Structure formats: C-alpha cells, structure tokens
C-alpha positions in Angstrom: 0.0 0.0 0.0 1.6 3.4 -1.0 2.2 5.9 1.7 0.2 9.1 1.6 2.3 12.3 1.8 1.2 14.9 4.3 0.8 18.5 3.0 4.0 20.4 3.7 4.1 23.5 5.9 5.0 26.6 3.9 4.6 29.3 6.5 4.0 29.8 10.2 3.0 33.2 11.5 1.7 34.7 14.7 -2.0 35.4 14.8 -3.6 38.6 16.1 -4.6 36.6 19.2 -2.0 35.8 21.8 -0.5 32.2 21.7 -2.2 31.4 18.4 -0.2 30.3 15.3 -1.4 30.5 11.7 -0.1 27.5 9.7 -0.3 27.6 5.9 0.3 24.4 3.9 1.5 23.9 0.4 -2.0 23.5 -1.1 -3.2 26.8 0.4 -4.9 25.2 3.4 -4.6 27.4 6.5 -5.2 26.4 10.1 -5.0 28.2 13.5 -3.3 26.4 16.3 -3.6 27.3 20.0 -0.1 26.9 21.4 -0.9 28.1 25.0 -1.0 24.5 26.4 2.5 23.8 25.1 3.8 27.1 26.5 2.4 26.3 29.9 3.7 22.8 29.9 7.3 23.8 29.1 7.4 27.1 31.1 10.5 27.6 33.1 10.0 29.0 36.6 
C-alpha cells in the first residue's frame, strides 16, 4: 500500500490573538493552532 504524503508546511506566523499560530500548507490550506498549552507545559519558573 503506497504511503500518503502529508501536506508540507509553507509558513507559520503569529495570529492577532495571543498564543495562536497560523499555519499555511503547500496546497493553500490554513489552520490556526492554540499553542498556549505547550507554552504552559514547558514554562521555566
């Protein structure tokens, strides 16, 4: 069974909202990702 290739990420940019990233893929698809959970998990005190 042939492997299906995932769309490649072409650009990552900060959104207007805090801790949100805009990810654009090679086929024009764009998603917003909330990174606040990752930031809290790896925060250094």
